[in-house]
C-alpha positions in Angstrom: 50.8 -17.8 -13.6 52.1 -19.6 -10.7 50.2 -22.2 -8.3 50.1 -20.3 -5.2 51.5 -21.4 -1.7 49.7 -21.7 1.4 50.4 -19.5 4.5 49.7 -18.9 7.8 48.7 -15.5 8.8 47.9 -14.3 12.4 46.1 -11.0 12.9 46.5 -8.7 15.3 43.5 -10.5 17.5 45.7 -13.5 17.3 43.7 -15.1 14.6 45.3 -17.2 12.5 44.2 -17.5 8.6 44.8 -19.9 6.3 45.2 -17.6 2.9 46.7 -18.2 -0.6 50.0 -15.8 -1.2 48.0 -14.4 -4.1 44.9 -13.8 -2.0 43.3 -9.8 -2.7 41.4 -7.7 -0.6 38.7 -6.8 -3.4 37.4 -3.5 -1.0 38.8 -0.1 -2.1 39.1 0.8 1.6 41.8 -2.2 1.7 43.7 -2.9 -1.3 46.3 -5.2 -1.5 49.9 -4.2 -1.2 51.5 -7.5 -1.9 53.5 -8.4 -5.3 51.8 -7.8 -8.1 49.8 -10.9 -9.6 49.2 -11.4 -13.4 46.9 -13.8 -15.3 48.5 -14.3 -18.7 46.7 -15.6 -22.1 48.9 -17.9 -22.8 48.0 -17.8 -26.7 48.3 -14.2 -26.7 50.5 -13.5 -23.5 47.7 -10.8 -23.2 47.4 -9.8 -19.6 43.8 -10.6 -18.6 44.0 -9.5 -15.3 46.5 -8.1 -12.3 46.2 -8.0 -8.5 48.2 -7.1 -6.0 48.2 -9.9 -3.1 47.4 -9.3 0.5 50.1 -8.7 3.2 49.6 -10.0 7.0 48.6 -5.7 7.2 46.3 -6.2 4.6 44.2 -9.2 5.6 44.6 -7.6 9.3 43.0 -4.2 7.9 39.9 -7.1 6.3 39.3 -8.4 9.3 39.1 -5.4 11.2 37.0 -3.9 8.5 34.2 -7.0 8.4 34.3 -6.9 12.3 33.3 -3.1 11.5 30.5 -4.0 9.2 28.7 -6.1 11.7 28.7 -3.7 14.2 27.7 -1.4 12.3 24.7 -3.9 10.8 23.9 -4.7 14.5 24.0 -1.4 15.8 21.4 -0.7 12.8 19.2 -3.6 14.2 19.4 -2.7 17.8 16.3 -1.2 17.8 13.3 -3.6 17.8 9.5 -3.5 17.7 7.3 -5.7 17.3 3.5 -5.6 15.3 0.4 -7.6 15.6 -1.8 -7.4 12.9 -5.5 -8.5 13.7 -8.7 -8.6 11.7 -11.5 -10.7 10.1 -10.4 -13.5 8.2 -9.5 -13.1 4.1 -9.1 -9.0 5.0 -6.1 -9.0 3.7 -4.1 -9.1 6.4 -1.7 -11.7 5.6 -1.1 -10.4 1.5 0.0 -7.0 3.5 2.6 -8.4 5.6 3.9 -10.5 2.6 4.2 -7.6 0.1 6.0 -5.2 2.3 8.2 -8.3 3.9 9.1 -10.3 1.1 8.0 -8.2 -2.2 5.3 -10.7 -3.5 1.8 -10.6 -3.9 0.6 -14.1 -2.8 -2.2 -15.2 -5.4 -3.7 -18.7 -3.1 -5.7 -17.5 0.3 -4.2 -19.8 2.7 -5.7 -19.1 6.1 -3.7 -18.2 8.7 -3.0 -19.8 12.5 0.3 -17.9 13.3 3.2 -17.0 11.5 6.0 -14.5 11.8 7.9 -12.1 9.5 10.8 -9.7 10.0 11.5 -6.3 8.0 13.9 -3.4 8.2 12.5 -0.3 8.2 13.8 3.4 8.6 12.5 5.6 10.0 13.4 9.6 10.8 17.0 8.3 10.8 16.5 5.4 12.9 16.7 1.7 11.6 14.1 -0.3 13.2 14.2 -4.2 13.1 10.1 -5.0 12.9 8.8 -8.3 14.4 5.5 -8.5 12.3 2.9 -10.9 13.9 0.3 -12.6 11.8 -2.8 -13.8 13.6 -5.9 -15.8 12.4 -9.2 -13.8 12.2 -11.8 -17.0 12.2 -13.1 -17.3 15.1 -12.1 -20.9 15.7 -8.8 -19.4 17.1 -9.6 -16.6 19.4 -8.7 -19.0 22.5 -5.4 -19.0 20.8 -4.7 -15.3 19.2 -3.9 -13.6 22.6 -0.7 -15.6 22.5 0.1 -12.9 20.1 -0.2 -10.2 22.1 2.7 -10.1 25.1 5.6 -7.8 24.2 4.0 -5.8 21.5 4.4 -2.6 20.5 2.0 -2.0 18.2 -1.4 -3.1 16.8 -2.6 -3.3 13.5 -6.5 -3.7 13.0 -7.4 -4.2 9.4 -10.8 -4.4 7.6 -11.5 -5.0 3.7 -12.8 -2.1 1.5 -15.3 -4.5 -0.2 -16.6 -6.1 2.9 -18.5 -3.4 5.3 -19.1 -6.1 7.7 -15.3 -6.2 8.5 -15.6 -2.9 9.3 -18.3 -3.1 11.4 -16.2 -6.0 13.4 -14.0 -3.5 14.2 -16.0 -1.8 16.7 -17.9 -4.7 17.5 -15.0 -7.5 18.1 -11.5 -6.2 17.5 -11.2 -2.9 19.5 -12.3 -5.0 22.6 -10.1 -7.9 22.3 -7.3 -5.5 21.3 -8.0 -2.9 24.6 -8.0 -5.9 26.7 -5.0 -7.6 25.9 -3.1 -4.5 25.3 -3.9 -1.4 26.8 -2.1 1.6 26.1 -0.5 0.6 22.9 -1.2 2.6 20.1 -3.3 1.4 17.4 -3.5 2.0 13.6 -6.7 1.2 11.7 -6.2 -0.3 8.4 -7.8 -0.8 5.0 -6.7 -3.3 3.2 -7.8 -4.1 -1.2 -8.3 -0.6 -1.6 -8.1 -1.3 -5.3 -11.3 -3.1 -5.0 -13.4 -0.1 -4.0 -14.3 0.8 -7.9 -14.2 -2.6 -9.1 -17.3 -3.1 -10.9 -17.3 -6.7 -10.2 -17.0 -6.1 -6.3 -19.5 -3.4 -6.5 -21.8 -5.2 -8.0 -21.5 -8.3 -6.0 -21.8 -6.0 -2.9 -25.0 -4.4 -4.3 -26.6 -7.7 -4.8 -27.0 -7.7 -0.5 -26.9 -4.0 -0.6 -23.8 -2.8 0.3 -21.2 -0.7 -1.5 -17.8 -0.7 -0.7 -16.7 1.1 2.7 -15.4 4.7 1.7 -12.2 6.5 3.1 -14.9 9.0 5.6 -16.4 6.1 7.2 -12.5 4.2 7.9 -12.1 7.3 8.9 -15.0 7.6 11.1 -14.5 4.6 13.0 -10.5 5.3 13.7 -11.9 8.2 15.7 -14.5 6.2 17.6 -12.0 3.4 18.3 -9.2 6.1 19.2 -6.9 5.2 16.7 -3.6 6.6 16.2 -4.1 6.7 12.3 -6.1 5.7 9.8 -4.7 4.5 6.4 -5.6 2.6 3.6 -3.3 0.4 1.3 -3.8 -2.0 -1.7 -1.4 -4.9 -1.2 -1.8 -5.6 -4.9 -1.2 -2.6 -6.3 1.4 -2.0 -3.1 -0.1 1.5 -3.1 0.1 2.7 0.6 1.5 -0.3 2.2 5.1 0.9 2.7 3.4 3.8 4.5 1.5 1.7 6.6 4.5 0.3 7.9 6.0 3.6 8.4 3.8 5.4 10.4 3.2 1.9 12.4 7.1 2.0 13.3 6.6 5.7 14.5 4.2 4.8 16.4 5.9 2.1 18.0 9.3 4.0 18.7 6.8 6.1 21.0 6.1 3.2 23.3 7.9 3.0 26.4 9.8 0.1 27.9 7.5 0.3 31.2 4.6 1.0 29.3 5.1 -1.5 26.9 5.9 -4.2 29.5 2.4 -3.6 31.4 0.5 -3.2 28.3 -0.1 -6.7 26.9 -1.0 -9.5 29.2 -2.4 -12.9 28.6 -5.1 -14.0 31.5 
C-alpha cells in the first residue's frame, strides 16, 4: 500500500483540516467517494481491505454530520432537572443513586457529606439530564444540608424497610425540613432495602428490639400523611424498582414550573 500524503482540506465552514489522502469516512450516511485504496497481503497478494478515500466533499459532509450529532445530543439534554435525596444516615440513599447512575452496588458504607451524580433519563419521549444531589442524614450535618436544596425540582425522602425508626423520622424530621426549605415541590417517599423485608437475619435482629420490618401499608400511610406525590419501594442490591423511582421522580420534576421552582427552595 502506497504511503499516504498529507493535504489540507477546507470545508464550507472555512475550517482547514489536515488529512491523509486515504482518509475514509466510516459512516453509512457519509461514504467516501475518492480513489480506491487497497491493503494487500504481500505474501498471498490477497486484498485484506479496501476503502475509498474521502474527498473534500466527503470531509465536509462528515463535519456537518458530526455537528448535527452534537446538536442532537445537546437538544436531548436541554431539559435539566435537579433531584435532592434526604433521609436517615445509612438508610440506602447513596446506594440507590450509585446503582441508578453507575450501575454498580457499593459493598462498603461510607457516610456521605455531599455528593453529586448525573444521569440521563427518558420519560414520555423526553430526554432529561437529571442532577442527583446526595445528602448526609446525620445530625452533624443539619446546618450544611440545606445548602443542597436551592433550585431543586423534586425531593426524595428515603427510609429503610429494615429500620422502622427511619420511617418514623420521615414524619418527625424530614418532612418538616423539606417543607421549610422547598415548599411546593413534589415529594416522593421511597422505601429502600426492600430485599431485607423477608431476610431471616434482619427479621431476627429486629425481633430482639420488639420490631418488625416496615410493610408497604405503613409506607403508603405515611406517604398519605405527608402528601407525597408517590410512594415507591426499591432494592439497590437487587436492582428491583430502582429505575421506576427515578422515572416517577423525573415526571414529577417536569411538572414544576420555573416560577414555582424559583420560589420553592430557599436557604434561611
